[in-house]
C-alpha positions as CSV (number, residue, x, y, z in Angstrom):
1,X,19.7,-18.3,-24.9
2,X,22.8,-20.4,-25.6
3,X,24.2,-21.6,-22.3
4,X,27.5,-19.8,-21.5
5,X,29.3,-18.9,-18.4
6,X,29.4,-15.2,-17.6
7,X,33.1,-15.2,-18.5
8,X,32.3,-16.7,-21.9
9,X,29.5,-14.2,-22.6
10,X,31.7,-11.3,-21.5
11,X,34.6,-12.5,-23.7
12,X,32.3,-12.9,-26.7
13,X,30.9,-9.4,-26.3
14,X,34.3,-7.8,-25.9
15,X,35.8,-9.6,-28.8
16,X,32.9,-9.0,-31.2
17,X,32.6,-5.3,-30.1
18,X,36.2,-4.8,-31.3
19,X,35.6,-6.3,-34.7
20,X,32.1,-4.9,-35.4
21,X,31.9,-2.1,-38.0
22,X,31.1,1.1,-36.1
23,X,29.1,2.2,-39.1
24,X,27.2,-1.1,-39.2
25,X,23.5,-1.8,-38.9
26,X,21.3,-0.4,-36.1
27,X,20.3,-3.7,-34.6
28,X,23.9,-4.5,-33.6
29,X,24.2,-2.1,-30.7
30,X,20.9,-3.1,-29.0
31,X,22.0,-6.8,-28.9
32,X,25.3,-5.9,-27.4
33,X,23.3,-3.9,-24.8
34,X,21.2,-6.8,-23.9
35,X,24.2,-9.0,-23.4
36,X,26.0,-6.4,-21.2
37,X,22.8,-5.9,-19.1
38,X,22.6,-9.7,-18.6
39,X,26.1,-9.5,-17.1
40,X,25.0,-6.4,-15.1
41,X,27.7,-4.3,-16.8
42,X,25.5,-1.3,-16.9
43,X,27.9,1.3,-18.3
44,X,28.9,-0.9,-21.2
45,X,25.2,-1.6,-21.9
46,X,24.2,2.1,-21.8
47,X,27.1,3.0,-24.1
48,X,25.9,0.4,-26.7
49,X,22.3,1.4,-26.4
50,X,23.1,5.1,-26.9
51,X,24.6,4.2,-30.3
52,X,21.1,3.3,-31.4
53,X,19.9,6.9,-31.3
54,X,22.3,7.8,-34.1
55,X,20.1,5.8,-36.5
56,X,17.0,7.9,-35.8
57,X,16.5,10.6,-38.5
58,X,14.4,13.8,-38.4
59,X,11.9,15.1,-38.9
60,X,9.8,12.0,-38.4
61,X,12.1,9.9,-36.2
62,X,12.5,7.2,-38.8
63,X,15.2,4.6,-38.3
64,X,17.8,4.1,-40.9
65,X,20.0,1.0,-41.2
66,X,23.3,3.0,-40.8
67,X,24.0,6.0,-38.6
68,X,25.0,8.1,-41.6
69,X,21.5,7.7,-43.1
70,X,22.5,5.1,-45.6
71,X,21.0,1.6,-46.1
72,X,17.4,0.7,-45.5
73,X,15.1,3.5,-44.5
74,X,12.4,2.8,-41.9
75,X,14.7,0.0,-40.7
76,X,12.3,-2.2,-38.7
77,X,15.1,-4.5,-37.6
78,X,16.9,-1.6,-35.9
79,X,13.6,-0.5,-34.2
80,X,12.9,-4.0,-33.1
81,X,16.4,-4.5,-31.7
82,X,15.9,-1.3,-29.7
83,X,12.6,-2.6,-28.3
84,X,14.3,-5.9,-27.4
85,X,16.9,-4.0,-25.5
86,X,14.2,-2.5,-23.4
87,X,12.1,-5.7,-23.0
88,X,14.9,-8.2,-22.6
89,X,17.7,-6.0,-21.3
90,X,16.3,-3.7,-18.6
91,X,13.6,-6.1,-17.4
92,X,15.8,-9.2,-17.8
93,X,12.7,-11.1,-19.3
94,X,13.5,-14.5,-20.5
95,X,10.7,-16.9,-21.6
96,X,11.2,-20.6,-21.2
97,X,9.1,-23.7,-20.8
98,X,8.8,-23.5,-17.0
99,X,8.5,-19.8,-16.4
100,X,8.7,-16.2,-17.3
101,X,11.9,-15.0,-15.7
102,X,12.9,-11.5,-14.9
103,X,16.2,-10.1,-13.7
104,X,15.8,-6.3,-13.9
105,X,18.7,-3.9,-14.4
106,X,18.5,-0.6,-12.5
107,X,20.3,2.5,-13.7
108,X,20.5,6.0,-12.5
109,X,19.1,7.3,-15.8
110,X,15.9,5.3,-15.6
111,X,13.7,6.2,-12.6
112,X,10.8,3.9,-13.5
113,X,10.0,1.5,-16.3
114,X,6.5,0.3,-16.9
115,X,5.7,-2.6,-19.2
116,X,2.0,-3.3,-19.6
117,X,-0.1,-6.1,-21.2
118,X,2.5,-8.9,-21.1
119,X,0.7,-12.1,-22.1
120,X,1.8,-15.3,-20.3
121,X,-0.1,-18.6,-20.4
122,X,-3.4,-16.8,-21.1
123,X,-2.8,-14.3,-18.3
124,X,-2.1,-10.6,-18.7
125,X,0.5,-8.9,-16.5
126,X,1.7,-5.3,-15.9
127,X,5.2,-4.6,-14.5
128,X,6.7,-1.6,-12.9
129,X,10.4,-1.6,-12.3
130,X,12.3,0.9,-10.1
131,X,15.8,0.8,-8.6
132,X,14.3,-0.4,-5.3
133,X,11.1,-2.2,-6.1
134,X,9.4,-4.3,-8.7
135,X,5.6,-4.5,-8.9
136,X,3.7,-7.2,-10.8
137,X,0.0,-6.9,-11.4
138,X,-2.2,-9.6,-12.8
139,X,-4.9,-7.8,-14.9
140,X,-6.7,-10.8,-16.3
141,X,-6.3,-14.5,-15.7
142,X,-6.7,-17.8,-17.6
143,X,-9.8,-19.7,-16.5
144,X,-7.8,-22.9,-16.1
145,X,-6.7,-23.1,-12.4
146,X,-3.6,-25.0,-13.5
147,X,-2.4,-21.7,-15.0
148,X,-2.8,-19.7,-11.8
149,X,0.5,-17.8,-11.3
150,X,3.0,-17.3,-8.5
151,X,6.2,-15.4,-8.2
152,X,9.2,-17.4,-6.9
153,X,12.6,-16.3,-5.9
154,X,14.9,-18.8,-4.2
155,X,14.4,-21.8,-1.9
156,X,14.3,-19.7,1.2
157,X,11.7,-17.2,0.1
158,X,8.0,-18.1,0.0
159,X,6.2,-17.8,-3.3
160,X,3.9,-14.8,-3.9
161,X,0.6,-15.7,-5.5
162,X,-0.9,-13.4,-8.1
163,X,-4.5,-12.4,-8.0
164,X,-6.4,-10.1,-10.4
165,X,-6.2,-6.4,-9.4
166,X,-3.9,-7.0,-6.4
167,X,-0.4,-5.8,-7.3
168,X,2.5,-7.6,-5.6
169,X,5.7,-5.6,-4.8
170,X,9.1,-6.9,-3.8
171,X,12.7,-5.6,-3.7
172,X,14.1,-5.5,-7.3
173,X,15.8,-8.8,-7.9
174,X,15.7,-11.9,-10.0
175,X,12.3,-13.8,-9.9
176,X,10.3,-16.4,-11.8
177,X,6.7,-16.2,-12.7
178,X,5.1,-19.6,-13.3
179,X,2.0,-21.7,-12.7
180,X,1.4,-22.6,-9.1
181,X,1.6,-26.3,-10.0
182,X,5.1,-26.0,-11.5
183,X,8.2,-25.8,-9.2
184,X,11.3,-23.9,-10.4
């Protein structure tokens, strides 16, 4: 979450990609993937994420630290990195003091991505992302009216309130989910 310009982020990714050991630990590739997705460089992100699959060993799909099977076995850091690539890469989720931000990445390889049970300020949310639409559903709400949630986009687009059991859909783009009382 260090503030960088897109050019700085891209340069960091490109430089470190060149000097990172190709036989290095599994969590490396997923973090490169998240960075490239943030920049909307989908091909580079997908290339990095695919490297993660080399660390999965048969017959039980256990992750190893290194693609050749060496290093730690049942390498939780590698698995966690892969999950972060899904949660923070494809969805663009970022959690900050004012809001839960999303900036989804659409690819031709993923038709639909569903994330369920996201907890935010005592509320539970389900998300469905497709190339064309994003749907957000509030499944349970905090009893405090100050934590009643809305989705906001830009200054010209009206906020969309969230109510339990009433999914809200909008064209896939960056958005902010936050309490109604907070302006973004």
